[in-house]
Structure formats: C-alpha cells, structure tokens
TORPA-4810 file (N, C-alpha, C, O; in nm, 3 decimals):
<nodes>
NODE_1_-0.469_-1.057_14.175_-0.628_-1.058_14.141_-0.657_-0.998_14.039_-0.614_-0.884_14.021_M
NODE_2_-0.741_-1.064_13.942_-0.756_-0.978_13.811_-0.886_-0.908_13.792_-0.982_-0.977_13.826_E
NODE_3_-0.911_-0.815_13.756_-1.049_-0.772_13.730_-1.092_-0.788_13.566_-1.027_-0.776_13.462_T
NODE_4_-1.203_-0.814_13.589_-1.254_-0.840_13.432_-1.349_-0.717_13.425_-1.420_-0.683_13.520_E
NODE_5_-1.346_-0.647_13.289_-1.469_-0.533_13.253_-1.554_-0.596_13.178_-1.521_-0.669_13.085_V
NODE_6_-1.666_-0.573_13.211_-1.800_-0.653_13.138_-1.901_-0.493_13.072_-1.921_-0.398_13.149_T
NODE_7_-1.935_-0.492_12.977_-2.001_-0.380_12.911_-2.156_-0.450_12.941_-2.169_-0.571_12.920_Q
NODE_8_-2.244_-0.388_12.978_-2.378_-0.404_12.969_-2.459_-0.294_12.868_-2.435_-0.173_12.874_I
NODE_9_-2.534_-0.338_12.797_-2.578_-0.268_12.715_-2.725_-0.250_12.748_-2.794_-0.352_12.739_N
NODE_10_-2.793_-0.123_12.791_-2.898_-0.116_12.827_-3.012_0.004_12.719_-2.984_0.122_12.696_L
NODE_11_-3.119_-0.057_12.678_-3.172_-0.045_12.569_-3.334_-0.064_12.573_-3.372_-0.167_12.630_Y
NODE_12_-3.448_0.036_12.511_-3.539_-0.012_12.526_-3.592_-0.111_12.424_-3.527_-0.114_12.320_K
NODE_13_-3.689_-0.188_12.431_-3.706_-0.310_12.361_-3.877_-0.334_12.365_-3.937_-0.402_12.448_D
NODE_14_-3.931_-0.265_12.263_-4.072_-0.263_12.286_-4.141_-0.183_12.396_-4.143_-0.060_12.394_G
NODE_15_-4.197_-0.253_12.488_-4.237_-0.160_12.613_-4.134_-0.208_12.750_-4.164_-0.182_12.867_D
NODE_16_-4.057_-0.253_12.724_-3.977_-0.311_12.833_-3.816_-0.263_12.772_-3.774_-0.248_12.657_A
NODE_17_-3.744_-0.244_12.922_-3.608_-0.209_12.909_-3.538_-0.362_12.885_-3.587_-0.470_12.917_W
NODE_18_-3.423_-0.339_12.827_-3.340_-0.458_12.832_-3.208_-0.425_12.885_-3.158_-0.313_12.874_C
NODE_19_-3.152_-0.526_12.944_-2.986_-0.517_12.998_-2.919_-0.646_12.915_-2.975_-0.755_12.906_A
NODE_20_-2.824_-0.623_12.872_-2.757_-0.728_12.803_-2.631_-0.686_12.788_-2.584_-0.579_12.752_L
NODE_21_-2.559_-0.846_12.838_-2.407_-0.872_12.798_-2.419_-0.929_12.673_-2.519_-0.991_12.636_I
NODE_22_-2.305_-0.906_12.597_-2.288_-0.980_12.438_-2.344_-0.922_12.359_-2.403_-0.816_12.379_G
NODE_23_-2.334_-0.988_12.237_-2.386_-0.917_12.117_-2.523_-0.909_12.085_-2.559_-0.822_12.007_D
NODE_24_-2.623_-1.005_12.146_-2.741_-0.998_12.069_-2.817_-1.105_12.231_-2.764_-1.159_12.327_D
NODE_25_-2.929_-1.094_12.195_-3.033_-1.167_12.312_-2.977_-1.305_12.314_-2.919_-1.359_12.409_I
NODE_26_-3.008_-1.369_12.169_-2.976_-1.511_12.148_-2.839_-1.566_12.211_-2.840_-1.672_12.275_Q
NODE_27_-2.740_-1.504_12.195_-2.601_-1.566_12.247_-2.551_-1.503_12.361_-2.460_-1.554_12.426_S
NODE_28_-2.611_-1.375_12.397_-2.572_-1.316_12.534_-2.658_-1.344_12.648_-2.747_-1.429_12.647_G
NODE_29_-2.629_-1.271_12.745_-2.722_-1.288_12.869_-2.789_-1.171_12.893_-2.732_-1.062_12.890_T
NODE_30_-2.933_-1.186_12.922_-3.000_-1.072_12.928_-3.089_-1.048_13.040_-3.099_-1.141_13.119_C
NODE_31_-3.151_-0.950_13.061_-3.290_-0.939_13.149_-3.370_-0.838_13.114_-3.317_-0.749_13.047_G
NODE_32_-3.507_-0.824_13.147_-3.631_-0.725_13.107_-3.675_-0.667_13.215_-3.654_-0.727_13.320_F
NODE_33_-3.741_-0.547_13.220_-3.782_-0.518_13.309_-3.883_-0.378_13.269_-3.879_-0.325_13.158_G
NODE_34_-3.948_-0.343_13.352_-4.030_-0.222_13.314_-3.975_-0.076_13.328_-4.023_0.021_13.269_Q
NODE_35_-3.850_-0.070_13.428_-3.749_0.015_13.425_-3.611_-0.041_13.412_-3.593_-0.162_13.423_T
NODE_36_-3.479_0.071_13.380_-3.383_0.063_13.391_-3.305_-0.071_13.463_-3.242_-0.171_13.431_K
NODE_37_-3.363_0.010_13.598_-3.335_-0.079_13.740_-3.367_-0.211_13.736_-3.281_-0.297_13.755_S
NODE_38_-3.524_-0.247_13.704_-3.558_-0.387_13.709_-3.477_-0.465_13.618_-3.454_-0.584_13.637_D
NODE_39_-3.429_-0.393_13.508_-3.357_-0.474_13.377_-3.239_-0.513_13.442_-3.201_-0.630_13.438_A
NODE_40_-3.183_-0.434_13.496_-3.021_-0.466_13.576_-3.072_-0.542_13.658_-3.014_-0.649_13.640_L
NODE_41_-3.153_-0.554_13.747_-3.178_-0.685_13.875_-3.213_-0.833_13.806_-3.171_-0.942_13.847_R
NODE_42_-3.314_-0.808_13.672_-3.329_-0.939_13.606_-3.194_-0.973_13.554_-3.165_-1.093_13.563_A
NODE_43_-3.107_-0.897_13.503_-2.979_-0.932_13.413_-2.892_-0.997_13.540_-2.818_-1.092_13.512_L
NODE_44_-2.898_-0.947_13.687_-2.818_-1.032_13.773_-2.879_-1.136_13.806_-2.814_-1.223_13.864_A
NODE_45_-3.011_-1.154_13.781_-3.106_-1.294_13.800_-3.024_-1.390_13.722_-2.954_-1.482_13.762_I
NODE_46_-3.054_-1.339_13.573_-3.025_-1.437_13.468_-2.859_-1.473_13.507_-2.840_-1.593_13.529_S
NODE_47_-2.767_-1.406_13.517_-2.626_-1.447_13.555_-2.661_-1.542_13.621_-2.621_-1.646_13.569_L
NODE_48_-2.732_-1.561_13.737_-2.728_-1.647_13.839_-2.808_-1.780_13.802_-2.807_-1.888_13.860_N
NODE_49_-2.879_-1.736_13.684_-2.964_-1.880_13.652_-2.879_-1.941_13.558_-2.923_-2.047_13.513_L
NODE_50_-2.753_-1.898_13.508_-2.697_-1.993_13.404_-2.725_-1.914_13.279_-2.727_-1.993_13.185_N
NODE_51_-2.749_-1.788_13.237_-2.782_-1.702_13.103_-2.939_-1.749_13.081_-2.975_-1.733_12.965_S
NODE_52_-3.026_-1.796_13.155_-3.167_-1.780_13.146_-3.205_-1.674_13.113_-3.115_-1.595_13.142_T
NODE_53_-3.312_-1.606_13.054_-3.344_-1.451_13.072_-3.431_-1.448_13.157_-3.507_-1.545_13.158_P
NODE_54_-3.446_-1.369_13.230_-3.520_-1.326_13.333_-3.608_-1.206_13.312_-3.578_-1.118_13.231_A
NODE_55_-3.728_-1.202_13.395_-3.795_-1.060_13.357_-3.842_-1.041_13.493_-3.876_-1.136_13.564_I
NODE_56_-3.844_-0.924_13.530_-3.913_-0.859_13.650_-4.012_-0.779_13.603_-4.003_-0.685_13.525_I
NODE_57_-4.128_-0.836_13.670_-4.253_-0.773_13.652_-4.267_-0.665_13.738_-4.188_-0.662_13.832_E
NODE_58_-4.364_-0.560_13.726_-4.383_-0.452_13.836_-4.431_-0.504_13.973_-4.524_-0.585_13.972_P
NODE_59_-4.381_-0.466_14.088_-4.440_-0.473_14.210_-4.351_-0.606_14.248_-4.366_-0.636_14.366_N
NODE_60_-4.297_-0.658_14.206_-4.182_-0.790_14.234_-4.100_-0.750_14.375_-4.077_-0.831_14.464_T
NODE_61_-4.070_-0.647_14.377_-3.969_-0.596_14.481_-4.024_-0.522_14.606_-4.098_-0.426_14.585_F
NODE_62_-3.996_-0.553_14.722_-4.094_-0.458_14.792_-4.026_-0.302_14.834_-3.904_-0.309_14.824_R
NODE_63_-4.058_-0.209_14.863_-4.000_-0.120_14.865_-4.011_-0.060_15.034_-4.112_-0.011_15.084_K
NODE_64_-3.899_-0.077_15.091_-3.908_-0.085_15.254_-3.824_0.065_15.266_-3.800_0.114_15.376_D
</nodes>
C-alpha cells in the first residue's frame, strides 16, 4: 500500500483562515473558516465536494 504526502498551507486571508492544497486558490483545493480548525474542516468538505471551496461559518458545529 502506497502512502501519499500532501502539504496543506494554512494562512490568514483577510478576516478568515485559509487551508490550501496546491499552488493557489484558483487551481488548488481550499477551505475557509474563522479559526484554523474551521478552515481545515472546510478543506475536508471541499475535498469531498470535488474541489468546490467551502466556508465554515461560526457556530456551524455543535460542541457536545
């Protein structure tokens, strides 16, 4: 079984955090959120939506 390593760039973009796989937002896959965690969750959603950027809004996830 082969393992692939993918680099995720995590940076502040205006008022939001961006989690990006690829060279830039236009050609890569990304997610945005108010926190680093939200941006990473949005990136995971984007990967499942065939690279459509996702945005996690505050209070989207329940905290049980």
